[in-house]
C-alpha positions in Angstrom: -12.8 -35.7 -17.5 -14.1 -32.5 -18.9 -12.1 -29.4 -18.0 -13.5 -27.5 -15.0 -14.8 -23.9 -15.5 -12.8 -21.1 -13.9 -14.2 -17.6 -14.3 -11.7 -14.8 -14.6 -12.2 -11.0 -14.0 -9.1 -9.1 -15.0 -7.7 -6.4 -12.7 -7.4 -4.1 -15.7 -10.0 -1.3 -15.8 -9.8 0.5 -19.2 -13.1 2.4 -19.2 -14.3 5.1 -16.8 -17.4 3.2 -15.8 -18.3 1.4 -12.6 -19.7 -1.5 -14.6 -16.2 -1.9 -16.2 -14.3 -1.6 -13.0 -12.9 -4.6 -11.1 -15.6 -4.3 -8.4 -18.4 -3.8 -11.0 -17.4 -6.8 -13.1 -16.9 -9.0 -10.0 -20.4 -8.0 -8.9 -21.8 -9.0 -12.3 -19.9 -12.3 -12.2 -21.3 -13.2 -8.8 -24.8 -12.7 -10.3 -23.9 -14.8 -13.3 -22.7 -17.9 -11.5 -25.9 -18.2 -9.5 -24.7 -18.7 -6.0 -28.1 -19.9 -5.0 -27.2 -23.2 -6.5 -24.6 -23.7 -3.7 -26.7 -23.0 -0.7 -30.2 -23.3 0.7 -32.3 -20.4 1.8 -31.9 -19.2 5.4 -28.9 -21.4 6.1 -25.6 -20.1 7.4 -22.8 -19.7 4.9 -19.2 -19.5 6.0 -17.0 -17.0 4.2 -13.6 -18.3 5.0 -10.7 -15.9 4.6 -7.5 -14.6 6.3 -7.8 -11.6 8.6 -4.2 -10.6 8.1 -1.8 -9.5 10.9 -0.7 -6.3 12.6 1.4 -4.7 9.8 0.1 -7.1 7.1 -2.4 -4.9 5.2 -2.5 -6.6 1.8 -5.4 -8.8 2.6 -8.7 -9.0 0.6 -10.3 -5.6 0.6 -13.5 -5.2 2.6 -15.2 -3.8 -0.5 -14.8 -7.1 -2.4 -15.8 -9.2 0.7 -19.0 -7.1 0.8 -19.7 -8.0 -2.8 -19.7 -11.7 -1.8 -21.7 -11.1 1.3 -24.4 -9.3 -0.7 -24.4 -12.0 -3.3 -24.9 -14.7 -0.7 -27.6 -12.7 1.0 -29.4 -12.1 -2.3 -29.4 -15.9 -2.8 -31.1 -16.4 0.5 -28.2 -17.4 2.7 -27.0 -16.0 6.0 -23.3 -15.2 5.6 -20.7 -14.9 8.3 -17.0 -14.0 7.8 -14.6 -16.3 9.6 -11.1 -17.4 10.1 -9.3 -19.5 12.7 -6.9 -18.1 15.4 -3.3 -17.4 14.3 -2.4 -15.2 17.2 -4.4 -15.0 20.5 -8.0 -14.9 19.6 -9.0 -11.5 21.1 -5.9 -10.0 19.6 -6.8 -11.5 16.2 -10.3 -9.9 16.3 -8.7 -6.6 17.1 -6.3 -7.0 14.1 -9.3 -7.9 11.8 -11.1 -4.8 12.9 -8.0 -2.6 12.3 -7.8 -4.2 8.8 -11.4 -3.3 8.1 -12.8 -6.7 8.6 -15.9 -6.1 10.7 -19.6 -6.2 10.3 -20.0 -2.6 9.5 -17.7 -2.8 6.4 -18.3 -6.4 5.3 -22.0 -6.5 6.1 -21.9 -9.8 8.0 -20.9 -11.0 11.4 -17.1 -11.7 11.9 -16.4 -14.7 14.1 -13.5 -17.0 15.0 -14.3 -20.4 13.7 -12.4 -22.2 16.4 -13.3 -19.9 19.3 -11.2 -17.2 21.0 -8.8 -19.8 22.4 -8.5 -21.9 19.3 -9.9 -25.0 20.9 -13.3 -25.3 19.4 -13.1 -28.1 16.8 -14.3 -31.5 15.6 -12.0 -34.4 14.9 -12.2 -35.6 11.3 -10.3 -38.5 9.7 -7.6 -37.1 7.5 -5.0 -39.5 6.0 -1.7 -41.2 6.5 0.2 -38.1 7.5 -1.8 -36.9 10.5 -4.5 -39.6 10.9 -7.0 -37.0 12.0 -7.3 -33.3 12.0 -9.2 -30.8 14.1 -11.6 -28.9 11.8 -12.7 -25.6 13.3 -16.3 -26.0 14.6 -17.9 -23.1 12.7 -16.5 -24.5 9.5 -17.3 -28.1 10.3 -20.9 -27.2 11.2 -21.6 -24.8 8.3 -23.8 -26.3 5.6 -22.2 -24.2 2.8 -19.0 -22.2 2.4 -17.4 -19.6 0.1 -13.6 -19.8 0.3 -12.0 -16.3 -0.2 -8.3 -16.7 -0.7 -5.7 -14.0 -1.2 -3.2 -15.7 -3.5 0.4 -15.0 -2.5 3.7 -16.7 -1.6 4.1 -18.9 1.5 7.4 -20.0 3.2 6.3 -23.6 3.7 3.7 -24.2 0.9 5.4 -22.1 -1.8 2.0 -20.6 -2.7 -1.0 -19.8 -0.6 -4.3 -20.3 -2.4 -7.6 -22.1 -1.7 -5.9 -25.4 -0.8 -3.6 -23.7 1.7 -6.5 -21.6 3.0 -8.4 -24.8 4.1 -5.5 -27.2 4.8 -4.1 -24.8 7.5 -6.8 -22.1 8.0 -9.6 -24.6 8.2 -8.1 -26.3 11.3 -8.2 -25.1 14.9 -5.2 -23.5 16.7 -5.6 -26.4 19.1 -3.3 -25.2 21.9 -4.2 -27.6 24.6 -1.2 -29.8 25.6 -0.1 -31.8 22.5 -3.3 -31.1 20.5 -1.1 -29.1 18.1 -0.4 -32.4 16.3 -3.9 -32.4 14.7 -4.5 -28.6 14.4 -2.7 -26.0 12.3 0.6 -26.6 14.0 0.4 -30.2 13.1 -0.2 -29.2 9.5 3.0 -27.2 9.6 5.1 -29.8 11.4 3.5 -33.3 11.4 6.5 -34.6 9.5 9.0 -33.4 12.1 7.3 -34.3 15.4 7.2 -30.6 16.0 10.9 -30.3 16.7 12.5 -26.8 16.4 16.3 -26.9 16.2 18.5 -24.1 17.6 22.2 -23.6 16.6 24.0 -21.7 19.4 27.0 -21.0 17.2 24.9 -19.1 14.6 22.7 -17.2 17.1 23.3 -13.5 17.7 20.8 -13.3 20.6 18.9 -10.6 18.6 15.6 -11.6 20.3 13.5 -11.3 17.1 12.2 -14.9 17.5 10.9 -14.0 21.0 9.3 -10.8 19.8 7.4 -12.5 16.9 6.0 -15.5 18.8 2.2 -15.1 19.1 2.0 -17.2 22.3 5.1 -16.0 24.2 6.3 -19.7 24.1 10.0 -19.1 23.5 12.6 -17.2 25.5 16.3 -16.8 26.1 17.3 -18.1 29.6 21.0 -17.5 30.5 21.6 -17.0 26.7 20.1 -20.4 25.9 17.1 -20.5 23.6 14.1 -22.5 25.0 10.6 -23.1 23.9 7.5 -24.5 25.6 6.7 -27.7 23.7 3.2 -27.8 25.0 2.4 -24.2 24.4 4.0 -23.8 21.0 1.7 -23.8 17.9 4.6 -24.7 15.5 3.6 -21.8 13.3 7.3 -21.4 12.3 7.4 -17.6 12.6 10.5 -17.8 14.8 12.4 -19.7 12.2 11.3 -17.4 9.4 12.5 -14.2 11.1 15.9 -15.4 12.4 18.5 -13.4 10.5 21.3 -15.9 11.2 19.4 -19.1 10.3 20.0 -20.2 13.9 16.5 -21.7 14.2 15.2 -24.4 11.9 12.0 -26.5 11.8 13.1 -29.4 9.4 10.7 -30.0 6.5 10.0 -33.0 4.4 8.6 -31.2 1.4 6.8 -34.2 -0.2 5.2 -35.3 3.1 4.2 -31.7 3.9 2.4 -31.2 0.6 0.7 -34.6 0.9 -0.5 -33.6 4.4 -1.9 -30.4 3.0 -3.9 -32.2 0.4 -5.2 -34.7 3.0 -6.1 -31.9 5.4 -8.0 -30.1 2.7 -9.9 -33.3 1.9 -10.8 -33.6 5.6 -12.2 -30.1 5.8 -14.2 -30.6 2.5 -15.5 -33.9 3.7 -17.7 -32.0 6.2 -19.7 -30.5 3.3 -22.1 -32.2 0.9 -21.3 -32.1 -2.8 -21.6 -28.8 -4.6 -21.9 -26.7 -1.4 -18.5 -24.9 -1.6 -17.4 -22.2 -4.0 -13.8 -20.8 -4.3 -12.7 -17.3 -5.1 -9.0 -16.5 -5.5 -7.9 -12.9 -5.3 -4.8 -12.3 -7.4 -4.3 -8.8 -6.1 -1.3 -7.3 -4.2 0.5 -10.7 -4.7 3.1 -10.4 -1.9 5.9 -12.9 -1.3 4.9 -13.9 2.2 1.7 -15.1 3.9 -0.7 -12.6 5.4 0.1 -14.0 8.9 3.5 -12.3 8.9 3.7 -8.9 10.8 4.5 -7.0 7.7 3.8 -6.9 4.0 6.4 -6.5 1.3 5.6 -4.9 -2.0 3.9 -7.2 -4.6 6.2 -9.4 -6.6 4.0 -9.2 -9.7 1.3 -6.9 -11.0 -2.3 -7.4 -10.0 -4.0 -10.0 -12.2 -7.6 -10.2 -11.1 -10.1 -12.5 -9.5 -10.8 -16.2 -10.2 -14.0 -18.1 -9.3 -14.7 -21.8 -9.6 -16.4 -24.7 -7.7 -13.2 -26.8 -8.3 -10.5 -26.1 -5.7 -7.8 -27.8 -7.8 -8.7 -25.9 -11.0 -8.9 -22.5 -9.3 -5.5 -22.9 -7.7 -3.9 -24.3 -10.9 -5.3 -21.5 -13.0 -4.1 -18.9 -10.4 -0.6 -20.4 -10.3 -0.4 -20.6 -14.1 -1.3 -16.9 -14.4 1.4 -16.0 -11.9 4.1 -18.1 -13.6 3.3 -16.3 -16.9 3.7 -12.8 -15.3 6.9 -10.8 -15.2 8.4 -9.8 -11.8 8.0 -6.3 -10.6 11.0 -4.0 -10.2 11.8 -3.0 -6.7 10.3 -6.3 -5.3 11.8 -9.3 -3.5 11.6 -11.0 -6.9 13.9 -8.4 -8.5 16.2 -8.5 -5.5 16.8 -12.2 -6.2 17.3 -11.7 -9.9 14.2 -13.6 -10.9 13.4 -13.2 -14.6 10.3 -13.4 -16.8 9.6 -17.1 -17.4 11.0 -18.2 -14.1 8.6 -19.8 -11.5 8.6 -16.8 -9.2 7.3 -18.5 -6.1 9.7 -21.5 -6.4 12.6 -19.1 -6.8 11.4 -17.0 -3.8 11.0 -19.9 -1.3 12.7 -22.9 -2.8 9.5 -24.8 -2.3 7.3 -26.1 -5.2 3.7 -25.3 -4.5 2.6 -27.3 -7.5 3.1 -30.4 -5.3 0.1 -29.8 -3.1 -2.1 -29.0 -6.2 -1.0 -32.3 -7.7 -1.6 -34.2 -4.5 -5.1 -32.7 -4.2 -5.8 -33.8 -7.7 -4.6 -37.3 -7.0 -6.9 -37.5 -4.0 -9.8 -36.6 -6.2 -10.5 -33.1 -4.9 -10.6 -31.6 -8.4 -9.2 -31.4 -11.9 -6.0 -29.7 -13.0 -7.5 -29.2 -16.5 -9.6 -26.1 -16.8 -11.2 -23.7 -19.2 -10.6 -20.0 -18.3 -13.7 -18.0 -19.0 -12.8 -14.3 -19.2 -15.4 -11.9 -17.9 
Protein backbone atom coordinates (compact mmCIF):
# COMPACT_ATOMS: atom_id res chain seq x y z
CA UNK A 1 0.00 0.00 0.00
CA UNK A 2 1.33 3.42 -0.93
CA UNK A 3 1.90 5.83 1.97
CA UNK A 4 -0.98 8.23 2.52
CA UNK A 5 -0.46 11.94 2.03
CA UNK A 6 -0.55 14.11 5.14
CA UNK A 7 -0.13 17.85 4.58
CA UNK A 8 1.57 19.84 7.31
CA UNK A 9 1.52 23.55 8.09
CA UNK A 10 4.03 24.40 10.82
CA UNK A 11 2.98 26.72 13.62
CA UNK A 12 6.18 28.70 13.17
CA UNK A 13 5.80 32.12 11.52
CA UNK A 14 9.22 33.55 10.71
CA UNK A 15 8.24 36.36 8.33
CA UNK A 16 6.13 39.45 8.91
CA UNK A 17 3.64 38.55 6.19
CA UNK A 18 0.06 37.28 6.35
CA UNK A 19 0.82 34.78 3.61
CA UNK A 20 3.56 33.30 5.80
CA UNK A 21 1.45 33.25 8.97
CA UNK A 22 -0.18 30.05 10.22
CA UNK A 23 -3.61 31.31 9.18
CA UNK A 24 -2.35 32.43 5.76
CA UNK A 25 -0.56 29.17 4.98
CA UNK A 26 -3.53 27.15 6.24
CA UNK A 27 -5.80 29.13 3.92
CA UNK A 28 -3.46 28.44 0.99
CA UNK A 29 -3.35 24.72 1.82
CA UNK A 30 -7.14 24.47 1.88
CA UNK A 31 -7.16 25.88 -1.65
CA UNK A 32 -4.42 23.49 -2.76
CA UNK A 33 -6.12 20.27 -1.62
CA UNK A 34 -9.27 21.02 -3.65
CA UNK A 35 -12.03 20.45 -1.12
CA UNK A 36 -14.52 20.37 -4.00
CA UNK A 37 -13.39 16.79 -4.63
CA UNK A 38 -14.90 15.71 -1.31
CA UNK A 39 -18.37 17.19 -1.71
CA UNK A 40 -21.09 18.03 -4.19
CA UNK A 41 -22.40 21.52 -4.81
CA UNK A 42 -25.25 22.76 -2.62
CA UNK A 43 -25.08 19.77 -0.28
CA UNK A 44 -24.71 20.09 3.53
CA UNK A 45 -21.23 19.49 4.93
CA UNK A 46 -20.78 18.73 8.63
CA UNK A 47 -17.78 20.37 10.29
CA UNK A 48 -17.39 18.09 13.33
CA UNK A 49 -15.48 19.60 16.24
CA UNK A 50 -15.50 19.92 20.05
CA UNK A 51 -17.11 23.06 21.49
CA UNK A 52 -15.09 22.91 24.72
CA UNK A 53 -16.43 23.41 28.23
CA UNK A 54 -16.92 26.18 30.72
CA UNK A 55 -13.34 26.97 31.70
CA UNK A 56 -11.82 24.92 28.85
CA UNK A 57 -10.76 27.59 26.36
CA UNK A 58 -7.98 25.81 24.43
CA UNK A 59 -10.26 24.63 21.64
CA UNK A 60 -9.79 25.28 17.92
CA UNK A 61 -9.84 29.03 17.35
CA UNK A 62 -12.86 30.44 15.50
CA UNK A 63 -10.46 32.16 13.07
CA UNK A 64 -9.25 28.76 11.85
CA UNK A 65 -12.74 27.26 11.76
CA UNK A 66 -13.78 30.19 9.58
CA UNK A 67 -11.01 29.30 7.11
CA UNK A 68 -12.53 25.83 6.70
CA UNK A 69 -16.06 27.21 6.44
CA UNK A 70 -14.96 29.61 3.70
CA UNK A 71 -13.13 26.83 1.83
CA UNK A 72 -16.20 24.57 1.90
CA UNK A 73 -18.42 27.40 0.75
CA UNK A 74 -16.02 28.28 -2.11
CA UNK A 75 -16.24 24.63 -3.17
CA UNK A 76 -20.03 24.92 -3.36
CA UNK A 77 -20.95 23.16 -0.13
CA UNK A 78 -23.25 24.35 2.65
CA UNK A 79 -21.23 24.00 5.87
CA UNK A 80 -22.57 23.70 9.40
CA UNK A 81 -20.49 23.46 12.58
CA UNK A 82 -21.56 20.64 14.89
CA UNK A 83 -20.85 18.50 17.92
CA UNK A 84 -22.84 16.16 20.14
CA UNK A 85 -24.02 16.99 23.66
CA UNK A 86 -21.49 16.47 26.45
CA UNK A 87 -23.38 18.44 29.02
CA UNK A 88 -27.06 19.39 28.84
CA UNK A 89 -27.68 20.58 25.29
CA UNK A 90 -28.83 24.15 25.92
CA UNK A 91 -25.94 24.63 28.35
CA UNK A 92 -23.53 23.27 25.73
CA UNK A 93 -24.72 25.77 23.10
CA UNK A 94 -24.19 28.54 25.66
CA UNK A 95 -20.66 27.27 26.32
CA UNK A 96 -19.98 27.13 22.57
CA UNK A 97 -21.07 30.73 22.16
CA UNK A 98 -18.92 31.86 25.09
CA UNK A 99 -15.95 30.10 23.46
CA UNK A 100 -16.60 31.99 20.22
CA UNK A 101 -18.25 29.13 18.37
CA UNK A 102 -21.26 30.79 16.77
CA UNK A 103 -22.48 31.73 13.32
CA UNK A 104 -21.17 35.27 13.57
CA UNK A 105 -17.56 34.22 14.19
CA UNK A 106 -17.44 30.93 12.29
CA UNK A 107 -19.61 31.97 9.35
CA UNK A 108 -21.86 28.91 9.48
CA UNK A 109 -24.79 27.65 11.60
CA UNK A 110 -23.83 25.91 14.84
CA UNK A 111 -26.03 22.92 15.69
CA UNK A 112 -26.12 19.94 18.04
CA UNK A 113 -25.86 16.81 15.93
CA UNK A 114 -27.91 14.72 18.36
CA UNK A 115 -30.43 17.37 19.39
CA UNK A 116 -30.66 19.36 22.60
CA UNK A 117 -31.44 16.24 24.65
CA UNK A 118 -28.82 13.98 23.08
CA UNK A 119 -31.42 11.51 21.81
CA UNK A 120 -31.46 12.19 18.06
CA UNK A 121 -29.56 9.32 16.50
CA UNK A 122 -29.60 6.40 14.07
CA UNK A 123 -28.55 2.90 15.12
CA UNK A 124 -25.61 1.61 13.06
CA UNK A 125 -23.90 -1.81 13.28
CA UNK A 126 -20.56 -1.45 15.05
CA UNK A 127 -18.65 -4.59 16.03
CA UNK A 128 -18.10 -7.16 18.74
CA UNK A 129 -17.62 -4.64 21.55
CA UNK A 130 -20.94 -2.77 21.37
CA UNK A 131 -22.84 -4.53 18.61
CA UNK A 132 -24.38 -1.27 17.48
CA UNK A 133 -23.80 2.41 18.16
CA UNK A 134 -26.08 5.43 18.00
CA UNK A 135 -24.63 7.79 15.41
CA UNK A 136 -25.84 11.37 15.87
CA UNK A 137 -28.49 12.14 13.26
CA UNK A 138 -26.93 15.26 11.75
CA UNK A 139 -23.67 13.39 11.22
CA UNK A 140 -25.39 10.22 9.97
CA UNK A 141 -27.46 12.17 7.45
CA UNK A 142 -24.75 14.54 6.22
CA UNK A 143 -23.40 13.52 2.79
CA UNK A 144 -19.92 14.95 3.50
CA UNK A 145 -17.87 15.90 6.55
CA UNK A 146 -14.72 17.70 7.60
CA UNK A 147 -13.45 16.44 10.96
CA UNK A 148 -11.78 19.24 12.93
CA UNK A 149 -9.84 17.75 15.83
CA UNK A 150 -7.91 19.57 18.55
CA UNK A 151 -5.18 17.02 19.25
CA UNK A 152 -4.48 16.69 22.99
CA UNK A 153 -4.31 14.17 25.82
CA UNK A 154 -7.25 12.10 27.01
CA UNK A 155 -7.68 10.24 30.29
CA UNK A 156 -9.21 7.09 28.71
CA UNK A 157 -7.88 7.14 25.15
CA UNK A 158 -4.41 8.48 25.92
CA UNK A 159 -4.68 10.85 22.97
CA UNK A 160 -7.61 12.69 21.46
CA UNK A 161 -7.36 13.07 17.69
CA UNK A 162 -9.62 12.38 14.73
CA UNK A 163 -10.38 8.78 15.74
CA UNK A 164 -11.45 9.82 19.23
CA UNK A 165 -13.41 12.76 17.78
CA UNK A 166 -15.63 10.35 15.83
CA UNK A 167 -15.55 7.28 18.11
CA UNK A 168 -17.00 9.26 21.01
CA UNK A 169 -18.04 12.62 19.60
CA UNK A 170 -19.84 11.12 16.61
CA UNK A 171 -22.27 9.27 18.90
CA UNK A 172 -25.30 10.64 20.66
CA UNK A 173 -25.46 11.31 24.38
CA UNK A 174 -28.35 8.81 24.40
CA UNK A 175 -29.67 9.49 27.89
CA UNK A 176 -32.96 7.58 27.68
CA UNK A 177 -33.03 4.71 30.17
CA UNK A 178 -30.19 2.31 29.31
CA UNK A 179 -29.48 3.76 25.86
CA UNK A 180 -26.09 4.93 27.16
CA UNK A 181 -24.78 1.46 26.22
CA UNK A 182 -24.77 2.40 22.53
CA UNK A 183 -24.04 6.13 22.80
CA UNK A 184 -20.98 7.99 24.02
CA UNK A 185 -21.35 6.55 27.50
CA UNK A 186 -21.20 3.07 26.03
CA UNK A 187 -18.02 4.00 24.22
CA UNK A 188 -16.50 5.01 27.54
CA UNK A 189 -17.76 2.01 29.50
CA UNK A 190 -19.01 -0.82 27.27
CA UNK A 191 -16.34 -3.12 28.71
CA UNK A 192 -17.39 -2.56 32.33
CA UNK A 193 -21.20 -2.77 32.06
CA UNK A 194 -21.14 0.89 33.10
CA UNK A 195 -20.23 0.13 36.69
CA UNK A 196 -18.73 2.91 38.82
CA UNK A 197 -17.09 1.75 42.04
CA UNK A 198 -16.94 3.81 45.26
CA UNK A 199 -14.45 3.20 48.07
CA UNK A 200 -15.91 4.58 51.31
CA UNK A 201 -12.60 4.26 53.16
CA UNK A 202 -10.83 6.57 50.71
CA UNK A 203 -13.63 9.10 50.27
CA UNK A 204 -13.25 12.47 52.02
CA UNK A 205 -16.79 13.62 51.10
CA UNK A 206 -15.31 16.64 49.28
CA UNK A 207 -18.29 16.72 46.87
CA UNK A 208 -16.17 17.44 43.75
CA UNK A 209 -17.73 14.48 41.94
CA UNK A 210 -21.22 15.86 42.54
CA UNK A 211 -20.23 19.35 41.41
CA UNK A 212 -18.70 18.18 38.11
CA UNK A 213 -21.49 15.80 37.04
CA UNK A 214 -23.17 17.31 33.94
CA UNK A 215 -26.48 15.57 34.64
CA UNK A 216 -26.76 15.84 38.44
CA UNK A 217 -26.86 12.05 38.48
CA UNK A 218 -24.78 11.44 41.62
CA UNK A 219 -25.12 12.62 45.22
CA UNK A 220 -24.18 11.86 48.80
CA UNK A 221 -27.12 10.54 50.83
CA UNK A 222 -26.36 10.09 54.53
CA UNK A 223 -22.65 10.20 53.63
CA UNK A 224 -23.08 7.38 51.14
CA UNK A 225 -22.30 7.99 47.46
CA UNK A 226 -25.06 7.06 45.04
CA UNK A 227 -25.57 7.50 41.31
CA UNK A 228 -28.61 7.12 39.08
CA UNK A 229 -27.72 4.24 36.76
CA UNK A 230 -30.40 5.21 34.22
CA UNK A 231 -29.54 8.90 34.13
CA UNK A 232 -25.72 8.61 34.20
CA UNK A 233 -23.89 9.11 30.85
CA UNK A 234 -20.75 7.25 32.06
CA UNK A 235 -18.58 10.19 31.02
CA UNK A 236 -16.13 9.43 33.84
CA UNK A 237 -15.72 13.03 35.01
CA UNK A 238 -16.52 12.05 38.61
CA UNK A 239 -13.72 9.48 38.68
CA UNK A 240 -11.26 11.89 37.10
CA UNK A 241 -11.70 14.71 39.60
CA UNK A 242 -11.73 12.57 42.76
CA UNK A 243 -8.61 13.63 44.72
CA UNK A 244 -8.64 10.47 46.84
CA UNK A 245 -9.14 7.93 44.02
CA UNK A 246 -12.31 6.85 45.81
CA UNK A 247 -14.24 6.53 42.53
CA UNK A 248 -13.24 4.16 39.79
CA UNK A 249 -14.74 3.10 36.48
CA UNK A 250 -12.72 -0.04 35.67
CA UNK A 251 -11.13 -0.09 32.22
CA UNK A 252 -10.07 -2.94 29.97
CA UNK A 253 -7.61 -0.96 27.86
CA UNK A 254 -7.44 -3.34 24.89
CA UNK A 255 -11.22 -3.69 24.65
CA UNK A 256 -11.69 0.04 25.02
CA UNK A 257 -9.34 0.86 22.13
CA UNK A 258 -10.89 -1.85 19.96
CA UNK A 259 -14.31 -0.39 20.72
CA UNK A 260 -13.09 3.05 19.68
CA UNK A 261 -11.92 1.72 16.32
CA UNK A 262 -15.20 -0.13 15.75
CA UNK A 263 -17.23 2.96 16.69
CA UNK A 264 -15.20 5.11 14.27
CA UNK A 265 -15.79 2.57 11.52
CA UNK A 266 -19.53 2.71 12.22
CA UNK A 267 -19.63 6.51 11.97
CA UNK A 268 -17.62 6.50 8.73
CA UNK A 269 -19.81 3.74 7.26
CA UNK A 270 -22.56 6.34 6.90
CA UNK A 271 -20.47 8.22 4.31
CA UNK A 272 -19.62 7.22 0.77
CA UNK A 273 -15.96 6.81 -0.15
CA UNK A 274 -13.84 9.97 -0.38
CA UNK A 275 -16.45 12.20 1.30
CA UNK A 276 -14.58 12.87 4.57
CA UNK A 277 -11.53 15.07 5.19
CA UNK A 278 -9.56 15.25 8.45
CA UNK A 279 -7.82 18.29 9.94
CA UNK A 280 -5.84 17.90 13.16
CA UNK A 281 -4.87 21.05 15.05
CA UNK A 282 -1.68 20.50 17.07
CA UNK A 283 -2.02 23.80 18.91
CA UNK A 284 -2.24 24.41 22.67
CA UNK A 285 -1.71 20.68 23.23
CA UNK A 286 -3.08 20.30 26.74
CA UNK A 287 -2.96 17.13 28.85
CA UNK A 288 -6.73 16.70 29.17
CA UNK A 289 -9.76 16.56 26.89
CA UNK A 290 -11.59 19.77 26.03
CA UNK A 291 -14.64 18.45 27.91
CA UNK A 292 -13.04 19.04 31.32
CA UNK A 293 -14.07 22.28 33.11
CA UNK A 294 -10.60 23.75 32.95
CA UNK A 295 -7.56 23.80 30.72
CA UNK A 296 -4.01 23.30 31.97
CA UNK A 297 -1.06 24.86 30.16
CA UNK A 298 0.17 23.00 27.04
CA UNK A 299 2.56 20.11 27.64
CA UNK A 300 4.52 20.74 24.42
CA UNK A 301 4.99 23.68 22.08
CA UNK A 302 2.51 24.38 19.26
CA UNK A 303 3.37 22.24 16.23
CA UNK A 304 0.91 23.18 13.50
CA UNK A 305 -1.97 21.78 11.46
CA UNK A 306 -2.20 18.43 9.64
CA UNK A 307 -4.64 17.65 6.81
CA UNK A 308 -5.37 14.28 5.18
CA UNK A 309 -8.20 12.15 3.83
CA UNK A 310 -6.80 9.18 5.80
CA UNK A 311 -7.92 9.13 9.44
CA UNK A 312 -5.26 6.64 10.51
CA UNK A 313 -2.42 8.49 8.79
CA UNK A 314 -3.39 11.91 10.15
CA UNK A 315 -3.56 10.61 13.75
CA UNK A 316 -0.34 8.62 13.34
CA UNK A 317 1.52 11.63 11.96
CA UNK A 318 0.15 13.83 14.75
CA UNK A 319 1.19 11.37 17.43
CA UNK A 320 4.65 10.93 15.90
CA UNK A 321 5.24 14.69 15.92
CA UNK A 322 4.17 14.91 19.55
CA UNK A 323 6.45 12.06 20.61
CA UNK A 324 9.39 13.80 18.96
CA UNK A 325 8.78 17.04 20.87
CA UNK A 326 10.34 18.08 24.19
CA UNK A 327 8.01 18.73 27.15
CA UNK A 328 7.45 22.33 28.20
CA UNK A 329 8.68 23.60 31.57
CA UNK A 330 5.96 24.48 34.05
CA UNK A 331 3.53 21.95 32.55
CA UNK A 332 2.04 18.70 33.85
CA UNK A 333 4.68 16.90 31.81
CA UNK A 334 7.44 18.70 33.71
CA UNK A 335 5.67 18.03 37.02
CA UNK A 336 5.87 14.31 36.29
CA UNK A 337 9.53 14.44 35.28
CA UNK A 338 8.87 13.51 31.66
CA UNK A 339 11.96 13.86 29.50
CA UNK A 340 12.59 14.50 25.81
CA UNK A 341 12.21 11.18 24.00
CA UNK A 342 9.56 9.86 26.38
CA UNK A 343 6.07 9.15 25.07
CA UNK A 344 4.53 12.17 26.76
CA UNK A 345 0.89 11.09 26.52
CA UNK A 346 1.54 7.56 27.78
CA UNK A 347 3.48 8.96 30.71
CA UNK A 348 0.73 11.44 31.54
CA UNK A 349 -2.19 9.02 31.52
CA UNK A 350 -0.68 5.52 31.67
CA UNK A 351 -2.73 4.70 28.57
CA UNK A 352 -1.27 3.88 25.15
CA UNK A 353 -3.17 5.83 22.50
CA UNK A 354 -1.28 4.01 19.76
CA UNK A 355 -3.56 1.04 20.40
CA UNK A 356 -6.66 2.62 18.86
CA UNK A 357 -4.66 3.88 15.87
CA UNK A 358 -3.39 0.33 15.32
CA UNK A 359 -6.91 -1.11 15.77
CA UNK A 360 -8.33 1.36 13.23
CA UNK A 361 -5.61 0.36 10.78
CA UNK A 362 -6.38 -3.33 11.28
CA UNK A 363 -10.06 -2.64 10.55
CA UNK A 364 -9.04 -1.09 7.23
CA UNK A 365 -9.85 2.52 8.09
CA UNK A 366 -6.51 3.81 6.84
CA UNK A 367 -2.77 3.43 6.61
CA UNK A 368 -0.15 3.99 9.32
CA UNK A 369 2.43 4.69 6.62
CA UNK A 370 2.37 8.29 5.44
CA UNK A 371 4.32 10.93 3.58
CA UNK A 372 4.46 14.27 5.41
CA UNK A 373 4.16 17.12 2.92
CA UNK A 374 5.39 20.36 4.47
CA UNK A 375 3.57 23.49 3.38
